[in-house]
Each structure stands twice: as structure tokens, then as C-alpha cells.
PDB file of N, CA, C and O in Angstrom, chain B, residues numbered from 101:
ATOM      1  N   MET B 101    -112.247 -49.025 -31.128  1.00  0.00           N
ATOM      2  CA  MET B 101    -111.654 -47.697 -31.317  1.00  0.00           C
ATOM      3  C   MET B 101    -112.248 -46.693 -30.302  1.00  0.00           C
ATOM      4  O   MET B 101    -113.459 -46.675 -30.083  1.00  0.00           O
ATOM      5  N   HIS B 102    -111.452 -45.925 -29.733  1.00  0.00           N
ATOM      6  CA  HIS B 102    -111.797 -44.978 -28.707  1.00  0.00           C
ATOM      7  C   HIS B 102    -112.323 -43.655 -29.424  1.00  0.00           C
ATOM      8  O   HIS B 102    -111.933 -43.349 -30.551  1.00  0.00           O
ATOM      9  N   TYR B 103    -113.216 -42.908 -28.713  1.00  0.00           N
ATOM     10  CA  TYR B 103    -113.787 -41.721 -29.293  1.00  0.00           C
ATOM     11  C   TYR B 103    -112.732 -40.744 -29.745  1.00  0.00           C
ATOM     12  O   TYR B 103    -112.910 -40.064 -30.755  1.00  0.00           O
ATOM     13  N   ARG B 104    -111.642 -40.660 -29.019  1.00  0.00           N
ATOM     14  CA  ARG B 104    -110.565 -39.671 -29.363  1.00  0.00           C
ATOM     15  C   ARG B 104    -110.016 -39.979 -30.750  1.00  0.00           C
ATOM     16  O   ARG B 104    -109.709 -39.050 -31.498  1.00  0.00           O
ATOM     17  N   GLN B 105    -109.885 -41.233 -31.113  1.00  0.00           N
ATOM     18  CA  GLN B 105    -109.397 -41.612 -32.476  1.00  0.00           C
ATOM     19  C   GLN B 105    -110.470 -41.263 -33.548  1.00  0.00           C
ATOM     20  O   GLN B 105    -110.152 -40.807 -34.646  1.00  0.00           O
ATOM     21  N   ARG B 106    -111.717 -41.493 -33.185  1.00  0.00           N
ATOM     22  CA  ARG B 106    -112.794 -41.157 -34.125  1.00  0.00           C
ATOM     23  C   ARG B 106    -112.923 -39.696 -34.429  1.00  0.00           C
ATOM     24  O   ARG B 106    -113.101 -39.305 -35.582  1.00  0.00           O
ATOM     25  N   ILE B 107    -112.831 -38.850 -33.359  1.00  0.00           N
ATOM     26  CA  ILE B 107    -113.023 -37.421 -33.561  1.00  0.00           C
ATOM     27  C   ILE B 107    -111.877 -36.863 -34.364  1.00  0.00           C
ATOM     28  O   ILE B 107    -112.049 -35.966 -35.188  1.00  0.00           O
ATOM     29  N   ARG B 108    -110.699 -37.410 -34.109  1.00  0.00           N
ATOM     30  CA  ARG B 108    -109.519 -36.925 -34.895  1.00  0.00           C
ATOM     31  C   ARG B 108    -109.702 -37.370 -36.394  1.00  0.00           C
ATOM     32  O   ARG B 108    -109.519 -36.586 -37.325  1.00  0.00           O
ATOM     33  N   ALA B 109    -110.060 -38.632 -36.555  1.00  0.00           N
ATOM     34  CA  ALA B 109    -110.162 -39.126 -37.999  1.00  0.00           C
ATOM     35  C   ALA B 109    -111.259 -38.365 -38.718  1.00  0.00           C
ATOM     36  O   ALA B 109    -111.103 -38.057 -39.900  1.00  0.00           O
ATOM     37  N   LEU B 110    -112.370 -38.047 -38.050  1.00  0.00           N
ATOM     38  CA  LEU B 110    -113.444 -37.309 -38.674  1.00  0.00           C
ATOM     39  C   LEU B 110    -113.002 -35.927 -39.101  1.00  0.00           C
ATOM     40  O   LEU B 110    -113.312 -35.440 -40.188  1.00  0.00           O
ATOM     41  N   ARG B 111    -112.236 -35.300 -38.157  1.00  0.00           N
ATOM     42  CA  ARG B 111    -111.763 -33.967 -38.398  1.00  0.00           C
ATOM     43  C   ARG B 111    -110.779 -33.906 -39.543  1.00  0.00           C
ATOM     44  O   ARG B 111    -110.848 -33.023 -40.398  1.00  0.00           O
ATOM     45  N   GLU B 112    -109.861 -34.859 -39.549  1.00  0.00           N
ATOM     46  CA  GLU B 112    -108.815 -34.928 -40.619  1.00  0.00           C
ATOM     47  C   GLU B 112    -109.383 -35.306 -41.980  1.00  0.00           C
ATOM     48  O   GLU B 112    -108.928 -34.812 -43.012  1.00  0.00           O
ATOM     49  N   ASP B 113    -110.341 -36.150 -41.975  1.00  0.00           N
ATOM     50  CA  ASP B 113    -111.036 -36.603 -43.222  1.00  0.00           C
ATOM     51  C   ASP B 113    -111.722 -35.414 -43.887  1.00  0.00           C
ATOM     52  O   ASP B 113    -111.873 -35.401 -45.108  1.00  0.00           O
ATOM     53  N   ARG B 114    -112.127 -34.445 -43.132  1.00  0.00           N
ATOM     54  CA  ARG B 114    -112.813 -33.282 -43.641  1.00  0.00           C
ATOM     55  C   ARG B 114    -111.955 -32.042 -43.761  1.00  0.00           C
ATOM     56  O   ARG B 114    -112.434 -30.956 -44.088  1.00  0.00           O
ATOM     57  N   ASP B 115    -110.688 -32.227 -43.490  1.00  0.00           N
ATOM     58  CA  ASP B 115    -109.678 -31.196 -43.561  1.00  0.00           C
ATOM     59  C   ASP B 115    -109.923 -29.980 -42.653  1.00  0.00           C
ATOM     60  O   ASP B 115    -109.658 -28.834 -43.013  1.00  0.00           O
ATOM     61  N   HIS B 116    -110.435 -30.289 -41.471  1.00  0.00           N
ATOM     62  CA  HIS B 116    -110.648 -29.219 -40.489  1.00  0.00           C
ATOM     63  C   HIS B 116    -109.466 -29.181 -39.555  1.00  0.00           C
ATOM     64  O   HIS B 116    -108.830 -30.200 -39.286  1.00  0.00           O
ATOM     65  N   THR B 117    -109.171 -27.950 -39.049  1.00  0.00           N
ATOM     66  CA  THR B 117    -108.110 -27.832 -38.008  1.00  0.00           C
ATOM     67  C   THR B 117    -108.746 -27.976 -36.632  1.00  0.00           C
ATOM     68  O   THR B 117    -109.961 -27.891 -36.450  1.00  0.00           O
ATOM     69  N   GLN B 118    -107.890 -28.189 -35.717  1.00  0.00           N
ATOM     70  CA  GLN B 118    -108.373 -28.304 -34.281  1.00  0.00           C
ATOM     71  C   GLN B 118    -108.985 -26.986 -33.933  1.00  0.00           C
ATOM     72  O   GLN B 118    -110.039 -26.970 -33.297  1.00  0.00           O
ATOM     73  N   ALA B 119    -108.413 -25.906 -34.295  1.00  0.00           N
ATOM     74  CA  ALA B 119    -108.930 -24.557 -34.029  1.00  0.00           C
ATOM     75  C   ALA B 119    -110.353 -24.383 -34.498  1.00  0.00           C
ATOM     76  O   ALA B 119    -111.174 -23.812 -33.781  1.00  0.00           O
ATOM     77  N   GLU B 120    -110.665 -24.868 -35.697  1.00  0.00           N
ATOM     78  CA  GLU B 120    -111.976 -24.686 -36.281  1.00  0.00           C
ATOM     79  C   GLU B 120    -113.028 -25.577 -35.471  1.00  0.00           C
ATOM     80  O   GLU B 120    -114.168 -25.159 -35.268  1.00  0.00           O
ATOM     81  N   ILE B 121    -112.630 -26.716 -35.057  1.00  0.00           N
ATOM     82  CA  ILE B 121    -113.561 -27.566 -34.320  1.00  0.00           C
ATOM     83  C   ILE B 121    -113.675 -27.012 -32.920  1.00  0.00           C
ATOM     84  O   ILE B 121    -114.753 -27.056 -32.327  1.00  0.00           O
ATOM     85  N   ALA B 122    -112.601 -26.496 -32.382  1.00  0.00           N
ATOM     86  CA  ALA B 122    -112.694 -25.903 -31.017  1.00  0.00           C
ATOM     87  C   ALA B 122    -113.652 -24.705 -31.026  1.00  0.00           C
ATOM     88  O   ALA B 122    -114.416 -24.504 -30.082  1.00  0.00           O
ATOM     89  N   LYS B 123    -113.601 -23.934 -32.075  1.00  0.00           N
ATOM     90  CA  LYS B 123    -114.528 -22.781 -32.169  1.00  0.00           C
ATOM     91  C   LYS B 123    -115.980 -23.292 -32.242  1.00  0.00           C
ATOM     92  O   LYS B 123    -116.866 -22.720 -31.607  1.00  0.00           O
ATOM     93  N   LEU B 124    -116.219 -24.347 -32.999  1.00  0.00           N
ATOM     94  CA  LEU B 124    -117.566 -24.954 -33.084  1.00  0.00           C
ATOM     95  C   LEU B 124    -118.049 -25.348 -31.748  1.00  0.00           C
ATOM     96  O   LEU B 124    -119.224 -25.148 -31.440  1.00  0.00           O
ATOM     97  N   LEU B 125    -117.175 -25.919 -30.901  1.00  0.00           N
ATOM     98  CA  LEU B 125    -117.507 -26.395 -29.555  1.00  0.00           C
ATOM     99  C   LEU B 125    -117.436 -25.327 -28.507  1.00  0.00           C
ATOM    100  O   LEU B 125    -117.793 -25.575 -27.355  1.00  0.00           O
ATOM    101  N   HIS B 126    -116.967 -24.086 -28.881  1.00  0.00           N
ATOM    102  CA  HIS B 126    -116.866 -23.016 -27.920  1.00  0.00           C
ATOM    103  C   HIS B 126    -115.864 -23.279 -26.795  1.00  0.00           C
ATOM    104  O   HIS B 126    -116.072 -22.965 -25.623  1.00  0.00           O
ATOM    105  N   VAL B 127    -114.726 -23.902 -27.262  1.00  0.00           N
ATOM    106  CA  VAL B 127    -113.601 -24.209 -26.333  1.00  0.00           C
ATOM    107  C   VAL B 127    -112.320 -23.712 -27.042  1.00  0.00           C
ATOM    108  O   VAL B 127    -112.299 -23.436 -28.242  1.00  0.00           O
ATOM    109  N   GLY B 128    -111.278 -23.617 -26.237  1.00  0.00           N
ATOM    110  CA  GLY B 128    -109.923 -23.263 -26.847  1.00  0.00           C
ATOM    111  C   GLY B 128    -109.365 -24.407 -27.613  1.00  0.00           C
ATOM    112  O   GLY B 128    -109.762 -25.557 -27.425  1.00  0.00           O
ATOM    113  N   GLN B 129    -108.462 -24.102 -28.459  1.00  0.00           N
ATOM    114  CA  GLN B 129    -107.792 -25.172 -29.304  1.00  0.00           C
ATOM    115  C   GLN B 129    -107.073 -26.134 -28.410  1.00  0.00           C
ATOM    116  O   GLN B 129    -107.126 -27.340 -28.654  1.00  0.00           O
ATOM    117  N   ARG B 130    -106.402 -25.663 -27.385  1.00  0.00           N
ATOM    118  CA  ARG B 130    -105.706 -26.527 -26.391  1.00  0.00           C
ATOM    119  C   ARG B 130    -106.620 -27.538 -25.777  1.00  0.00           C
ATOM    120  O   ARG B 130    -106.275 -28.712 -25.644  1.00  0.00           O
ATOM    121  N   THR B 131    -107.855 -27.056 -25.380  1.00  0.00           N
ATOM    122  CA  THR B 131    -108.855 -27.936 -24.819  1.00  0.00           C
ATOM    123  C   THR B 131    -109.254 -29.025 -25.807  1.00  0.00           C
ATOM    124  O   THR B 131    -109.333 -30.209 -25.479  1.00  0.00           O
ATOM    125  N   TYR B 132    -109.503 -28.568 -27.039  1.00  0.00           N
ATOM    126  CA  TYR B 132    -109.908 -29.579 -28.080  1.00  0.00           C
ATOM    127  C   TYR B 132    -108.751 -30.600 -28.256  1.00  0.00           C
ATOM    128  O   TYR B 132    -108.991 -31.807 -28.285  1.00  0.00           O
ATOM    129  N   ALA B 133    -107.528 -30.117 -28.370  1.00  0.00           N
ATOM    130  CA  ALA B 133    -106.401 -31.002 -28.516  1.00  0.00           C
ATOM    131  C   ALA B 133    -106.337 -32.033 -27.387  1.00  0.00           C
ATOM    132  O   ALA B 133    -106.014 -33.196 -27.630  1.00  0.00           O
ATOM    133  N   ASP B 134    -106.643 -31.615 -26.158  1.00  0.00           N
ATOM    134  CA  ASP B 134    -106.691 -32.508 -25.028  1.00  0.00           C
ATOM    135  C   ASP B 134    -107.780 -33.556 -25.134  1.00  0.00           C
ATOM    136  O   ASP B 134    -107.622 -34.682 -24.662  1.00  0.00           O
ATOM    137  N   TYR B 135    -108.945 -33.160 -25.788  1.00  0.00           N
ATOM    138  CA  TYR B 135    -109.996 -34.194 -26.137  1.00  0.00           C
ATOM    139  C   TYR B 135    -109.376 -35.281 -27.006  1.00  0.00           C
ATOM    140  O   TYR B 135    -109.546 -36.468 -26.728  1.00  0.00           O
ATOM    141  N   GLU B 136    -108.679 -34.897 -28.027  1.00  0.00           N
ATOM    142  CA  GLU B 136    -108.102 -35.888 -28.990  1.00  0.00           C
ATOM    143  C   GLU B 136    -107.023 -36.677 -28.357  1.00  0.00           C
ATOM    144  O   GLU B 136    -106.772 -37.809 -28.770  1.00  0.00           O
ATOM    145  N   LEU B 137    -106.365 -36.138 -27.367  1.00  0.00           N
ATOM    146  CA  LEU B 137    -105.279 -36.874 -26.745  1.00  0.00           C
ATOM    147  C   LEU B 137    -105.752 -37.665 -25.489  1.00  0.00           C
ATOM    148  O   LEU B 137    -104.955 -38.358 -24.856  1.00  0.00           O
ATOM    149  N   SER B 138    -106.985 -37.558 -25.159  1.00  0.00           N
ATOM    150  CA  SER B 138    -107.641 -38.212 -23.978  1.00  0.00           C
ATOM    151  C   SER B 138    -107.024 -37.640 -22.676  1.00  0.00           C
ATOM    152  O   SER B 138    -106.997 -38.322 -21.652  1.00  0.00           O
ATOM    153  N   ASN B 139    -106.531 -36.388 -22.727  1.00  0.00           N
ATOM    154  CA  ASN B 139    -106.050 -35.738 -21.527  1.00  0.00           C
ATOM    155  C   ASN B 139    -107.235 -35.187 -20.707  1.00  0.00           C
ATOM    156  O   ASN B 139    -107.171 -35.055 -19.485  1.00  0.00           O
ATOM    157  N   THR B 140    -108.338 -34.868 -21.455  1.00  0.00           N
ATOM    158  CA  THR B 140    -109.552 -34.328 -20.827  1.00  0.00           C
ATOM    159  C   THR B 140    -110.714 -35.075 -21.511  1.00  0.00           C
ATOM    160  O   THR B 140    -110.737 -35.289 -22.723  1.00  0.00           O
ATOM    161  N   ARG B 141    -111.673 -35.455 -20.655  1.00  0.00           N
ATOM    162  CA  ARG B 141    -112.890 -36.117 -21.241  1.00  0.00           C
ATOM    163  C   ARG B 141    -113.740 -35.076 -21.903  1.00  0.00           C
ATOM    164  O   ARG B 141    -113.944 -33.970 -21.401  1.00  0.00           O
ATOM    165  N   ILE B 142    -114.245 -35.489 -23.093  1.00  0.00           N
ATOM    166  CA  ILE B 142    -115.105 -34.542 -23.871  1.00  0.00           C
ATOM    167  C   ILE B 142    -116.497 -34.606 -23.262  1.00  0.00           C
ATOM    168  O   ILE B 142    -116.999 -35.700 -23.004  1.00  0.00           O
ATOM    169  N   PRO B 143    -117.142 -33.446 -23.023  1.00  0.00           N
ATOM    170  CA  PRO B 143    -118.436 -33.431 -22.530  1.00  0.00           C
ATOM    171  C   PRO B 143    -119.484 -34.078 -23.525  1.00  0.00           C
ATOM    172  O   PRO B 143    -119.322 -34.032 -24.745  1.00  0.00           O
ATOM    173  N   VAL B 144    -120.492 -34.638 -22.963  1.00  0.00           N
ATOM    174  CA  VAL B 144    -121.544 -35.274 -23.806  1.00  0.00           C
ATOM    175  C   VAL B 144    -122.150 -34.299 -24.774  1.00  0.00           C
ATOM    176  O   VAL B 144    -122.411 -34.660 -25.921  1.00  0.00           O
ATOM    177  N   ASP B 145    -122.387 -33.066 -24.352  1.00  0.00           N
ATOM    178  CA  ASP B 145    -122.988 -32.100 -25.266  1.00  0.00           C
ATOM    179  C   ASP B 145    -122.012 -31.768 -26.461  1.00  0.00           C
ATOM    180  O   ASP B 145    -122.451 -31.475 -27.573  1.00  0.00           O
ATOM    181  N   SER B 146    -120.772 -31.825 -26.196  1.00  0.00           N
ATOM    182  CA  SER B 146    -119.792 -31.641 -27.330  1.00  0.00           C
ATOM    183  C   SER B 146    -119.768 -32.833 -28.276  1.00  0.00           C
ATOM    184  O   SER B 146    -119.635 -32.685 -29.491  1.00  0.00           O
ATOM    185  N   LEU B 147    -119.900 -34.011 -27.690  1.00  0.00           N
ATOM    186  CA  LEU B 147    -120.017 -35.209 -28.575  1.00  0.00           C
ATOM    187  C   LEU B 147    -121.237 -35.136 -29.466  1.00  0.00           C
ATOM    188  O   LEU B 147    -121.190 -35.461 -30.652  1.00  0.00           O
ATOM    189  N   ILE B 148    -122.363 -34.688 -28.849  1.00  0.00           N
ATOM    190  CA  ILE B 148    -123.593 -34.578 -29.670  1.00  0.00           C
ATOM    191  C   ILE B 148    -123.379 -33.542 -30.771  1.00  0.00           C
ATOM    192  O   ILE B 148    -123.785 -33.754 -31.914  1.00  0.00           O
ATOM    193  N   THR B 149    -122.729 -32.401 -30.421  1.00  0.00           N
ATOM    194  CA  THR B 149    -122.479 -31.350 -31.462  1.00  0.00           C
ATOM    195  C   THR B 149    -121.575 -31.924 -32.567  1.00  0.00           C
ATOM    196  O   THR B 149    -121.823 -31.651 -33.741  1.00  0.00           O
ATOM    197  N   LEU B 150    -120.570 -32.681 -32.247  1.00  0.00           N
ATOM    198  CA  LEU B 150    -119.695 -33.265 -33.279  1.00  0.00           C
ATOM    199  C   LEU B 150    -120.499 -34.270 -34.114  1.00  0.00           C
ATOM    200  O   LEU B 150    -120.353 -34.306 -35.336  1.00  0.00           O
ATOM    201  N   ALA B 151    -121.339 -35.079 -33.477  1.00  0.00           N
ATOM    202  CA  ALA B 151    -122.119 -36.107 -34.226  1.00  0.00           C
ATOM    203  C   ALA B 151    -123.028 -35.380 -35.217  1.00  0.00           C
ATOM    204  O   ALA B 151    -123.183 -35.804 -36.363  1.00  0.00           O
ATOM    205  N   GLU B 152    -123.614 -34.298 -34.766  1.00  0.00           N
ATOM    206  CA  GLU B 152    -124.479 -33.532 -35.721  1.00  0.00           C
ATOM    207  C   GLU B 152    -123.686 -32.861 -36.791  1.00  0.00           C
ATOM    208  O   GLU B 152    -124.075 -32.875 -37.959  1.00  0.00           O
ATOM    209  N   PHE B 153    -122.572 -32.266 -36.416  1.00  0.00           N
ATOM    210  CA  PHE B 153    -121.717 -31.576 -37.394  1.00  0.00           C
ATOM    211  C   PHE B 153    -121.222 -32.485 -38.475  1.00  0.00           C
ATOM    212  O   PHE B 153    -121.297 -32.142 -39.655  1.00  0.00           O
ATOM    213  N   TYR B 154    -120.684 -33.710 -38.081  1.00  0.00           N
ATOM    214  CA  TYR B 154    -120.151 -34.703 -38.996  1.00  0.00           C
ATOM    215  C   TYR B 154    -121.273 -35.577 -39.583  1.00  0.00           C
ATOM    216  O   TYR B 154    -121.011 -36.364 -40.493  1.00  0.00           O
ATOM    217  N   ASN B 155    -122.474 -35.462 -39.100  1.00  0.00           N
ATOM    218  CA  ASN B 155    -123.631 -36.241 -39.521  1.00  0.00           C
ATOM    219  C   ASN B 155    -123.325 -37.743 -39.399  1.00  0.00           C
ATOM    220  O   ASN B 155    -123.450 -38.511 -40.353  1.00  0.00           O
ATOM    221  N   VAL B 156    -122.930 -38.109 -38.212  1.00  0.00           N
ATOM    222  CA  VAL B 156    -122.648 -39.544 -37.869  1.00  0.00           C
ATOM    223  C   VAL B 156    -123.365 -39.810 -36.571  1.00  0.00           C
ATOM    224  O   VAL B 156    -123.607 -38.905 -35.773  1.00  0.00           O
ATOM    225  N   ASP B 157    -123.694 -41.044 -36.378  1.00  0.00           N
ATOM    226  CA  ASP B 157    -124.329 -41.563 -35.196  1.00  0.00           C
ATOM    227  C   ASP B 157    -123.378 -41.510 -33.977  1.00  0.00           C
ATOM    228  O   ASP B 157    -122.173 -41.735 -34.090  1.00  0.00           O
ATOM    229  N   MET B 158    -123.954 -41.213 -32.850  1.00  0.00           N
ATOM    230  CA  MET B 158    -123.154 -41.200 -31.554  1.00  0.00           C
ATOM    231  C   MET B 158    -122.458 -42.476 -31.330  1.00  0.00           C
ATOM    232  O   MET B 158    -121.324 -42.491 -30.853  1.00  0.00           O
ATOM    233  N   ASN B 159    -123.103 -43.565 -31.660  1.00  0.00           N
ATOM    234  CA  ASN B 159    -122.455 -44.915 -31.501  1.00  0.00           C
ATOM    235  C   ASN B 159    -121.185 -45.030 -32.265  1.00  0.00           C
ATOM    236  O   ASN B 159    -120.239 -45.661 -31.795  1.00  0.00           O
ATOM    237  N   TYR B 160    -121.125 -44.427 -33.461  1.00  0.00           N
ATOM    238  CA  TYR B 160    -119.873 -44.425 -34.248  1.00  0.00           C
ATOM    239  C   TYR B 160    -118.853 -43.603 -33.536  1.00  0.00           C
ATOM    240  O   TYR B 160    -117.733 -44.076 -33.340  1.00  0.00           O
ATOM    241  N   ILE B 161    -119.163 -42.422 -33.144  1.00  0.00           N
ATOM    242  CA  ILE B 161    -118.168 -41.552 -32.459  1.00  0.00           C
ATOM    243  C   ILE B 161    -117.628 -42.187 -31.236  1.00  0.00           C
ATOM    244  O   ILE B 161    -116.439 -42.083 -30.935  1.00  0.00           O
ATOM    245  N   CYS B 162    -118.510 -42.859 -30.514  1.00  0.00           N
ATOM    246  CA  CYS B 162    -118.088 -43.412 -29.201  1.00  0.00           C
ATOM    247  C   CYS B 162    -117.337 -44.766 -29.423  1.00  0.00           C
ATOM    248  O   CYS B 162    -116.818 -45.317 -28.452  1.00  0.00           O
ATOM    249  N   GLY B 163    -117.266 -45.289 -30.607  1.00  0.00           N
ATOM    250  CA  GLY B 163    -116.529 -46.491 -30.904  1.00  0.00           C
ATOM    251  C   GLY B 163    -117.390 -47.764 -30.646  1.00  0.00           C
ATOM    252  O   GLY B 163    -116.859 -48.874 -30.600  1.00  0.00           O
ATOM    253  N   ILE B 164    -118.692 -47.588 -30.484  1.00  0.00           N
ATOM    254  CA  ILE B 164    -119.545 -48.757 -30.230  1.00  0.00           C
ATOM    255  C   ILE B 164    -119.758 -49.591 -31.512  1.00  0.00           C
ATOM    256  O   ILE B 164    -119.860 -50.816 -31.464  1.00  0.00           O
ATOM    257  N   THR B 165    -119.822 -48.885 -32.660  1.00  0.00           N
ATOM    258  CA  THR B 165    -120.002 -49.441 -33.938  1.00  0.00           C
ATOM    259  C   THR B 165    -119.021 -48.935 -34.926  1.00  0.00           C
ATOM    260  O   THR B 165    -118.466 -47.846 -34.777  1.00  0.00           O
ATOM    261  N   LYS B 166    -118.802 -49.732 -35.950  1.00  0.00           N
ATOM    262  CA  LYS B 166    -117.874 -49.293 -37.042  1.00  0.00           C
ATOM    263  C   LYS B 166    -118.646 -48.687 -38.232  1.00  0.00           C
ATOM    264  O   LYS B 166    -118.073 -48.153 -39.182  1.00  0.00           O
ATOM    265  N   GLU B 167    -119.989 -48.805 -38.117  1.00  0.00           N
ATOM    266  CA  GLU B 167    -120.835 -48.368 -39.199  1.00  0.00           C
ATOM    267  C   GLU B 167    -121.200 -46.862 -39.016  1.00  0.00           C
ATOM    268  O   GLU B 167    -121.700 -46.459 -37.966  1.00  0.00           O
ATOM    269  N   LYS B 168    -120.931 -46.041 -40.078  1.00  0.00           N
ATOM    270  CA  LYS B 168    -121.306 -44.631 -39.996  1.00  0.00           C
ATOM    271  C   LYS B 168    -122.708 -44.437 -40.414  1.00  0.00           C
ATOM    272  O   LYS B 168    -123.022 -44.380 -41.603  1.00  0.00           O
ATOM    273  N   ARG B 169    -123.585 -44.331 -39.409  1.00  0.00           N
ATOM    274  CA  ARG B 169    -125.004 -44.023 -39.712  1.00  0.00           C
ATOM    275  C   ARG B 169    -125.156 -42.532 -39.513  1.00  0.00           C
ATOM    276  O   ARG B 169    -124.410 -41.887 -38.776  1.00  0.00           O
ATOM    277  N   CYS B 170    -126.183 -41.999 -40.220  1.00  0.00           N
ATOM    278  CA  CYS B 170    -126.450 -40.587 -40.123  1.00  0.00           C
ATOM    279  C   CYS B 170    -126.957 -40.200 -38.742  1.00  0.00           C
ATOM    280  O   CYS B 170    -127.611 -40.981 -38.051  1.00  0.00           O
ATOM    281  N   PHE B 171    -126.631 -38.960 -38.363  1.00  0.00           N
ATOM    282  CA  PHE B 171    -127.092 -38.422 -37.132  1.00  0.00           C
ATOM    283  C   PHE B 171    -128.664 -38.321 -37.235  1.00  0.00           C
ATOM    284  O   PHE B 171    -129.172 -37.857 -38.255  1.00  0.00           O
ATOM    285  N   PRO B 172    -129.384 -38.730 -36.238  1.00  0.00           N
ATOM    286  CA  PRO B 172    -130.863 -38.638 -36.270  1.00  0.00           C
ATOM    287  C   PRO B 172    -131.355 -37.212 -36.457  1.00  0.00           C
ATOM    288  O   PRO B 172    -130.840 -36.285 -35.831  1.00  0.00           O
ATOM    289  N   PRO B 173    -132.353 -37.036 -37.318  1.00  0.00           N
ATOM    290  CA  PRO B 173    -132.896 -35.670 -37.520  1.00  0.00           C
ATOM    291  C   PRO B 173    -133.572 -35.201 -36.234  1.00  0.00           C
ATOM    292  O   PRO B 173    -133.955 -36.010 -35.390  1.00  0.00           O
ATOM    293  N   LYS B 174    -133.704 -33.961 -36.106  1.00  0.00           N
ATOM    294  CA  LYS B 174    -134.329 -33.337 -34.903  1.00  0.00           C
ATOM    295  C   LYS B 174    -135.860 -33.479 -34.973  1.00  0.00           C
ATOM    296  O   LYS B 174    -136.564 -33.027 -34.071  1.00  0.00           O
TER     297      LYS B 174
END
């Protein structure tokens, strides 16, 4: 599974809109939509922010593993 599918599934599972997540990432809604559509690559710092926000491991978001582990504590 590609990260775009994971970030969309995580967002929808928690009933967030693209606009809400875009605000979290300090980007426009269209930019965030492009992340989910793979029209634009999502920056690593945004992936980290999403992993922390959803409390899931980066490996899960990136599609390396199917197991949802918690985001490591700071």
C-alpha cells in the first residue's frame, strides 16, 4: 500500500476533512489533496507530523508494514 492510500484512510477513519489536515500541515487544501492523489510528493516533515498526529509508526504510513505501531515518544 502506498503512503497516499494510508494518509487518506487514516484521515477518513478519524472523520477529518482534507482542509483540517492541510491546516495541521500548514498547506492549502489543494496541496493536501495532491498528496493524497500522488500528484505532489509529501515532504518528510509532513509525514512525521502525520505519524505523530495519528500516533502511528512512519513505517505504517509509508506502507512498509501493515502493523499500526505507536509513534515513538519524544
